[in-house]
N, C-alpha and C positions, 0 to 999 in steps of 0.2 A: 705520414702515418697511414698505413695501408689497410687497417681494419683487421678482423679476425682471419686466421689462416690455418689450414690443416696440412699444408704441403710437407711438413717435416715428419708426418706419421705414415706408416705403411697403410695401403689401401684397406686391408682387412682389420685395422685397429681403430676403434673409436676413441674419441677424446679430443683434447686441444693441446697445443704446445705453443711455446713462445718462438717467434721468429724475429729477426732484426726489424725494428720499427713497427712492431705489431700492436701499438697502442692507437686506438681510434679516437677521434675527437669530434664531438658534436658542438657546433658553435651557433648560439642563438643570435649573436651580434658581435661585431668586432670589439674586442676587449684587450686592454693591456693589463698584465697580471704580475704581481709581486713574485720575487723568487724565493721568499721565505714563507714558511708555512708550518702547520701542525700535523703530525702523523698520528693516525689511529690504526692500530694493528688489529686484523681480523684473525681469530683463531680458526681452527678446523671446524667447519659446520657439520651438523648432524646429517644434512643432506646437501647435495651439490646444487649450485645455482645453474640455471639454464644458460646464462652467459658467464663464462668463467675467465675469459681473458680480460686484459686491462681496458680501461676507457677513461676519457676525460670529458667532463661536461662543464659548460660555462653559462652563467646567467647573471641577470642584473636585478637588484632590489634586495629582497630578503634572502637569507640563507637558512634553509630548513630541509627536513626530510622531503616535504612536498615539492620543494623547488628542485632538489636532486632527482626526485621521482619523475617530474615532468619531462626532464631531459633524458633520463634513463629509459623512459617508455619508448622514445624514438629508436633507441638501440634494440630494445626487446621486440618491438613490432617488426623489425627487419628479420625475416626468416633465415637469412644467411648467417646471422649472428647466434642462432639458437642450436644447442646440441640436439642431435637426432633423437636421443632418449629423454628429452624434456617431458615431464609428466603432463598429461592432458589436463587442461584447466588451470595450469599455473599462470599467474598474472605477473606483470612487471613489479607490482607492489610486493607480492610474495617473494619474488626473486631478490629484490633489494633488501628485504628483511633478512634473508639468508646471508647475503653478502655482509650485512652489518653484524652477523652472528648474534641476532637478537632473539629473545624468548617470545616476543610479541611485537605487534606493530607499535604499541606505545613505547616499548623499550627501544625499538629502532629509532623512533622519533627523538627520544631522549639522547641517544648516542649521536644522532645527526646534529642535534642542537649543541651538544658539547663540542663536536667537531667544528661547527661553524663559529661558536663563541671563541674557541681557541684560535681560529684564524683571525678573528677580529682583535683579540687580545694581543696576538703576535705583532701586530703593527700599530696598536694603540699607544698613545703618548702618555707616560706617567704624569700625574697631575702636578708633581713637584717640579717638572721641567718648565712650567710657565714662569714662575718667579726666579728659579735657579738660585735658591737660597740654601741649598744643601739637600742631602738625600734622606734625612731622618724625619722629614715632614714637621719639624718643630716650628719652622716659620709659618707653615700653613695652619698648624694647630692654633698658634697665637693670633694669626690674622683673623681666623673665623671666630675667635673669642674677643676680637676688638683690641688687641694689645701689641701691635707691631708699630714700627715707625710710620708705616703707611697710614695707620689708624690714628695715631696720637699727635703727630707733628702738624704744624701749620706754617705756611710760607712766612718768612721773616727777613728783614734787612739787617737785623741785629745778630750778625754771626761773626765770630772771630776769624773764620776761615775764608769767607767770600762775601761779596756785596749782597747777594740774595741766596738764601739757603732753604732747604726743604720744599723745593718746587715740586708739586705732586706729579705733573706731567713728565718731568725729568726723572724723578725717582722711580716712576712706574712705566718707563718707556718700553720695558720688555713685555708688559701687558698689552700695549697697543700693537707692538710687533707681532705678538702671538695671535691676536685677533685677526689681523690682516693676512696672516700666513696660515699656520696649521690649524688654528682654532676654528676656521670656517670650512675646513676640508677633511681633516682626519679625526678619528674617534679619540677622545680623551678618556683615560681610565678614571672610573669613579673612585674618590679617595676614601674607600671603606675602612682604611686603617685609622682614620680620624674619628674620635668618639662622636663628633657632631653628626656624622653621616653613616655610621656603621649599620644601623637598622632603622630604615624609614618605613614604619608600619603603614602609613597612609599613602605611600608613593608620592610624597610631596615634600619640598623643602622651601624655606623662606628666610629672608634677611629682614631685619628691622634696624634702621639707623636713626640716631637722635642728633647727629651733627653734620654740618656742611663745612668743608675746609677749602673750597675752590671757588674763585670769583669768575665773573664774566662767562658763565656757561648756561645762563638762563634757567638755573635750577638752584633752589635754596636762596638764602639771604646773605651769604658771605660776599663781601665787596672789598675793593681796593680803597686805600692802602691796607694791606693785610694786617699789619700790626695794630691798626686802629679799628678796622671794620670787619675782621674775620675771626674774632675770638668768641668761641662758644656760640656759633651761629647755627641756624636751623635749616633742615631740609624742607622740601615742599611737603606739607602735611597731607596724608591721604588715609588716615585711620584714627580710631580712638583706642588708646591703650587701656584695657580693663584692669588686668592684674597679672602678676608674675608668680606662678606657683614655683617656689624655689626647687622643688623636687624635679620639675620638668627638665631643667638644664643641668641637673646634677652631674651628668657625664662630662660636661664642659666646664662648669663653674666650680664644681667640687665644694659646694656650700655645705653639704652633709645635713640638710634639713628636710624632713619628710612632711612637715606640716606648716613650715614658715612660708610667708608670701609677702608681696609688696602690692598694695592696692592704690589705684588712681581713680578716685570717685568722679572727678570732673573730666573735661576734655580741653584740649588746646591750652590756653594760658590759665584756665581754671583747673587744670589737671596736670598732665604730663608734659605740656608743651607740644611742639611739632614733632611728629614721628612719621617716618616713611617706611612702609613695608612692601616688599616685592618678592614674589616666589614663582615656582613652577611645579608641575606635576607630570607624572609619566605612567605609561601603560604597564600592565602586568606581562604583556607580550614583549619579550626582550628584543624582538626584531622590529618593533614599532619605533619610528624615529624619535618619539618622545623619550623612550627608554634607552635606545642605543646611544643617543647623544645627550643624555641627561647631565653628564659631567661637563660637556661643552656649554650647556645651559647654565650650570652652576658658575663656571668661569665667567660667562657673559654677564649674568645678573650681578654677581658680587664684585668682580674685579674690573671688568671693562666698562659696562654701561653705567654703573652707579658710583664706583670709585674713580676710575680714570676719567670718565666723561663728565660726571656730575659733582664729584668730590664728597660723596656721602660715606661717612666712616663711623667707627666706634660702635660699641654695643650698648644696649640699655642695661644699666647695672642690675645684676642678679640673673642675667640671661646671656646666652651666646649672641654674637652678631648674626650669624647664619647657622642653621642646623635643620634637621628634619622637623616638620611642623610640630610634632608632639613634644619637642624640647623647647619650643619658642613661647614667648609671652602670649597671653590670650588677648586678641585684638578683634575689632569689628570686621576688618576687611584687609585685602592685600591686592596690589597690582600683580600682573602675571605676564610671563613671556612663554611662547610656545616655539617649538622647532618645526620648520618647514624645509623640505628637501627639494632642490631643483634638479639635481642629477643624482640618480641612485647609485649605491655601491655596486661593485662588480666582484664576482666570485668565480673561482675555478676549483672544482673538486675532481680529484684523480683517484682511480682505483687501479693498482698495478698488478692485480692478481693475488695479493696477499695483504695489502693494507690500503687505507684511505688517507689521502692528504687533501687539505683545504687551504686555499690561498685567497687572500683578500687584498683588494686595492680600494681604500676608502676615498674614492675620487668624487664623492658627493659635494655639492655646493650647499652649505648649511645657511639658512636664513633664520634670524631671530626676530620674531614678530609678536605683536600684541596678541594675547590669547583671545581666541574666538569661543566665548562661553555659550552655554545653553540659553535659548530664548533671546539671542542677539545681545546678551549682556557680556560685553567684551572687556578686556583688560581687568578681569576679576578672577582671582584664583579660585574662589569658591564656585563660581559659575562654570569655569573651565573644568574643574574636578567633577562637577555634576554632569557636564557633557561627556566626560570620559566614562562616568558610571552609566549614563543612558546608552552609550555605544558599546558597553560590555568590556571596557578596558580596565576598570577597577571594580571592586566589590562595594556593596552597600556599607559594609563594616569599615572599609577604608575611607569612604566618603564621610561616614559618621565620625571617624577619628579626626579628620580634618576639621569638621564642624565644631569640635570641642575647642579648637584654637581660633577659628574664624566664626564669630558668633552673630555677625550681621549688625547693621546700624540700630542703635537704640536698645540693644540687648546686654550691654555691659553690666547694668545692675543685676539682672537675673543670673548672668553667668558668674558674677562675683559672689552672689549669695549662694549659688549652688556649690561653688568652690569652698566657701566657708563651711557649709553643711557637710561636704565630703571629708574635710579634715577635722570635723568635730567642733567647730566654733559655732556659737549661736549669735545671730545678728538680730537686733531688735531693741525694744524698750520695755523695761519692767516697771509699770506704774505701782505706786505704793498701795493704792486701793485695789479692790477686786474688779478689775476691768478685763474684758475679753476683746481681742482684736477682731474687727469686722472687715477691714480693708487695708491695703498697704501697697506702696510702690517702691521700686529700687530696693534698697537694703531691707526694707520692711515688707517686701512683697508678699501678698497672698490674694487669691481670687476674691472678688467682692462677694460678700454674702448676699443671697437672694432677699427680696423684699419681705417675704413671709417670715423668714428666720429673723430678719432685722426687727420687724415689728414685734415679734415674740420677745426679743431681747429688751426692747424699749418698754414693753408691758411689764416685764420682770423688773426692770430698773425703776419703774414707777411705784413699785411696792416697797421700796427701801425706806421711805419716809412718809409719815402721815402729814402731808402738806398739800393743800389744794393748788399750790403753784409749783409743785415739783413732780413732774412726770418722767423723770429720768435725766441722766447726765451722760454726755458724749465728750470724749477727750480727743483732740487732735494733737499729734506730736509731729514736729517738723524740724529735722536736724539741720537743714540748710537755711532756715528762716532767721529774721532778726530775733534778738533775744526776747523781745516782747511777744513774739509770735511762735516761739518754739513749743509752748504748751498753751492751748486754748481750751477752755471748758464751755461746752454748749449745754445750757440748761433748758429743758422742755417745760413750758409754762402751761400748756393746754393739752387736753387728752385727745383731741381730734388730730389724727396724724394725716399728713398730705399723701397723695398718691405717690407711689414709687419713692418711699420716704428717704432712702439712702441717696437718691440721685442728687439732691442739693449739695451733698458733701463731696461727691465724686465727679460731678459734671458742672457745667455752667448753670446758673439759677434759671434764667429765662422765664417765659410766660407759663411753662408747664408746671413749674415747681413753686410758685409764689403762694398758691392757695394754701391756707392754713399754715403758712410759714413766714409770718410777718415779724420782723425784728421788734422787740419791745412788747409784742402782743402774744406771740406763740413761743418765742424763745429769747434768751439773753445770752451774752458772752461774758466770760470772766477770765482773769489771769491765774487764779488759784482754785484748787478744789474747795478749800474752806470758804472762800467768797461765794462760790457757786452754791454750796449747800445753804449758806446763810442768806444769800441774795444780796450781798453788799458789794460795793465797788464795781458795779456794773459798767461795762464799756459804754462810753458816750460817743456815738458816731452815727452818721447817716449810712445805712446799709445799702450797698450797691448790688442789686439782684441780677445784674448783667455780667457778673464775673463769678468765678468759682469761690467757694468758701475760703476766707471769712468775709467776702464782699467788700474789700477795701476798708474794713473796720479795724480800729485800733483802740487802745485803752482810753485815749484822750482825743480821738478824732480820726480823720482819714489817714490810713497808711496803705499805700499801694504796693503791688507786686509781692504779696505774701500768699497769694492763692496757689493752688496746686490742682491741675486737672488729672483725672484718672483715665479719661477716654483718649485725649490727645497727648497725654504725658507732657503737657505744657506746664509752665510755672515751676514752683519749687520742687526739689527732689528729696527723696528719703522721707516720705510722709506716711503716717498711719492713723487710723481712726479706731477708737476703743469705746465700748459701752460698759458702764458700770452695772453689775448684776449682783444678786445675792450670793453669799458664800455657798459654794457647792453647786451652783448652777452650771450646767455643762452641755448646753445645746450644741455647741460647735464640734464636740468630740466625735460625732457620728457623721460629719459631712462627707467623709470619704470611707465610710464603713462598708463592710461586705454584706450587710443585711439588706439585700436588694431583691428579696422575694425570688431567689433562684437565678437572678441575672448577675452579670458582672459589669464593671465600668472600667474604662481605660481612656487615657489621653492618646490620640493618634496624631502624630506629626511632631516635628522638631520644636515648634513654637506653641504647641497645645498646652493648656493648663485649665483644668476644670474640676468639678466635684459633683457628687450625686448623693442625695439623701431621700429616704422613703419616710413619709410622715405616717401618722396614726391611721389615716384613711387609705393608705396604700398608694398615694400619689408620689410620683418621682419628681423631686425638685432638682433641677440640673442648672449649673452655671458654667459658663465658658469664657475664658479671658480673650482679650483682643489678640489677633494674630495677623501676620502680613498676608496670608492667603487662607482660603477656606477650603472649598472643594472644586474650584474652577481652574486649577492648574495641575501640574503633573503630580504634586504631592499635597496631601490633605493636612488640615489643622482643625481638629474638632474633638469634642468629648462624646463618648459613645457608651451607651448602656445596652448590653447585648446578651444574646444567648446563641449557642451553636445548635443548629437544627438540621435535620435531614431535608435535603432539597428534592422533594418528590415532584412528579409531573404536575400535580395540582397543589395549590397552596394559597392560603389567605392570611394576611397580616393586617391588624387593626390597631389604631391608637387614637386616643383623644388628647389633642393639644389644648389643655384647659386655659393656659395663659402663657404669653410670651412677649418679649420686647424685641428690639431690633436684632436682626440676625436671621438664621435659617434653622428651622426645627422640623423634624418629621421622621418618617420611616426610612431606614437605610439597610440595604442588603449588601454584604461585602464578601469578596472571595477570601480575604485575610485581614489581619489587623495591621498590616504594613501600610505605611502612609501612601504608597503608590499602588495599592490594590485596586482592582476593578470594583465598581460599585454601581448600585442603582438607588436613587434617592427621590422619594416623594416628600415634598417639604412645603412649609409655609414660610413666607418672608413678609415683613411689614416694616415700614418706616413712618415717621410722623407725617400726617396729612396725605399719606398714600393709601391706596386700597390694599387690602390683604391679597396676596398673590399666592396661588398654589402652583408650584413648579415641579418639573420632572428633569432629572439630570442623571447621566451615567458617565463613566470614565471615557468611553469612546464616542459618546454622542454630544451634540451641542445642548445647551440649556434651552428647554422649551417651556414657555408659559402655557399652562393648560387651563387656567381659570383665574379671573380677577373678581374679587368681591369687595365692594366699596364699604369702608368702615367710617366711623366718625373720626375726628382729628385728634383724639386723645392719644398721648404718646404710648400708653399701655393698651393692649388689646385684651379685653376681659371676656369676650364671647368664645366659648369652647368650639373647636372645630375638629370633627372626626375625620381621619384619613384612613383609607383602605386600599390595598392593592391585592389583586388576585392573579395567580399565575396559572397558566395552562400551557404546559411544555415550555417553549422558549419565548412565550409572549406574556405581557403584563397588561391588565386593565386597571385603571385608577379611578377612585371615587372620593367624594367628600360628603359630609353630612353635618347637620346641626344638632342632631339628637341621637345618632348611632343607630337609627332605625330606617329612616327615609334617606336614601342615598342618591346623589346626583352623579351620573357617570361623566367623567371629565375627558377621558381618552381611552381608545381601544387599541389593542394589538401593538404595544410598544415592545420592540425586540430587546432582549437582554444582552449584555456584553458576553463575549464568548466564554470566558472562564466561569461565569456564573451559570451558563447553560450546561457546561461540562462537569460541574462540581457535584459530588454526592452529598456533601454537607457544606453549609454556608453559615455566615454570621448574619443574624437578623436583629435589629435593635433600633433604639431611639437615638438620633444624632442631633447635636446642637453645635453650631459654630457661629462666632460673632460676625463673620464675613466682613471684618473691618480691622484695619490697623489702629483705629482710634477708640473703639467701643468694646466693652465687655457686654455680655448678654446673659439672660436667664430664661428658663421655660419650665412649665409644669406639665407633666404628662400623666395620663391615667388610662385604665382599661386596656392595657397592653395584652394582645392576644395573637397567638400564632397557631394555625391549624393546617392539617394536611389535605384540605379539601378546597375546591374552588366553587362549590355549589351553595354558598351561603347567601347568595343574592338571586333574586328572580326579577325579571323585567315585567312590569305591568304597564298598561296603557295609561299612565298617570303623568301629567305634565304640569310644569309651573305655568304662571300666567303668560310668560313670554315664549312658551312652547318647549322649554327645556325638559327632556324626559327625566322622570324620577325613578330610581331603582329602590325597591323596598325589600327589607330583610324579611325572611319568613322563619 
């Protein structure tokens, strides 16, 4: 190949012509190229390219416009290849766009992508060539719904045709052959004609198996002899099956139900038994190995690794065995396999003066490895998908779609309750009397009502009867308890309420809650409402204050293991508490109302759940449920009461945290209401026997303790603390006060995160997070104020006894 040549034209005539062997070749490395390929014809362009004769470029790795351009630039930069009348300023990129006859650069990239994809498809292996059961994909359709002989049979010696029949490794020998051959070298075509995989919105697919049919592979509990020890055996359990929305798998199962579902309230032998789920995810970039070889991964996960090697088969009834994740059952987690490439693909792209051709040799070596997820959380599909999101390979909507199927450990009850609500079912208990729910977990879930609201309810309950020994009745309902403990009526006998009154019912009793809460003195327990009102048939038992309600108490003595924790979620499940109130009493209806004095409230984060109410004195009562993370990771979980404000060069934000319990409460500035938004947070945190701590945190900075203030050892902190931050350009100063007038400066010149510095408007508000997977929390805020000045404080030479400077308001 001799390059471009003008020798066939007269000296006085410009232009180019073809001469024998006049195609030049630029070689990046030695490559072997397939002889088959896809042609892409270029029509007459509106203007001529500077390089008009043919060329061939070769490269390794991806195949895209940019890859072709990188090699084409070498041709374009050689002046011997350029027409004498090439317009000044023309670039190699401009020229290649003309050769692709594209209206724009983006259009050229699309045409190049189609050209490359065609080359890949030209040598890709159809998915049905793996099993070789026909060309109509009927076997594959039934296999992924769990209904072929591979799924349903089990090895046996009771066969009329042979001594041993239905040997899995023999019946699926083509699967093993394909893995050791083409499956690890060549691209397999995605089976998009199967309804299980036609549109994967989340860019993820998953299989879930309930049965093991192969012995002696160190997976599952199938054993020899098969006829005695391998009937209906279990795979290795790695997830909790929550529920199956029948509409999810409609494409595969054809149930035809838009609201039906199958629910599994327990786990393992108390629920669905052993279930094993395994999946994979891929990038939106079709050239990324995870996307290019996604069908290879489907083959590996479903046919080779789990069926051929482990013997995992069949589908969970009501769902496909394998499908896009949005068609699968809702589970807590899934294992995960990722694609790694040892040797990259090789491509040749040729332009012969009138058309492009691309050829591909998929000579890669494909490795199937345990997924490397975000934050070193490996072999976890959710964590791997989050890593793809952080790296820009999938969108937040795609990640959120996956999280509807993978809901994480401990969240089955919440996910199932949400499913019931979405399809119009109501989960709960309807007491005969006029009771209002104040707390609940699993199917009865609701955020725990704050202490102020709870005491108001008890005061209202005390007005129902004119009885010196009746100050209100509380009902506990427990769906999973013994029959004697499914309904318990707590009758308050004295008017003095203990601190944090609801805590004895939702947490362990302990030393903090026994005051004014003695059994037989301050309260009694009964089996029926009528007995509670009349004060008859009181439970006779020694109350144990070191466990949660009902303290090992029973109708006729000690009955253990009927308690239920709300902070640790230990003990019995599906539990709720109700308070009897007068007819028409409706305190709880406004817990999530919009009457927030011009502010709004929102839950931020996948696991956030909270509520806000403004009382008659303008104070904000905020509750936040427990969550696996707070604000110390990449994504937040908190309840936020906020307003959107102009972010001027100078700014002051003040709030008074009147009351709070464990958790984090304070002033938060945010760039957006997304869970991964940049933020700045000045907050209080306190735990039993610990000093009050004022802290500062932001998305890009580490958490810094800016002040410690010792408190007494009561679990609740009742001393108001004012917080203030002032902004001057990109710096923040932070203060605290006991009265809102005399301020102690805690820290100067804290730099804000970049997005907050650059924003014209931001969100400013009161944030509350439990900062615990075990505890819910609550706080009361007042005196919320935002102003566009930083001159509200003046420094005076006033000092505390220890020399700490005091800043006074003027």
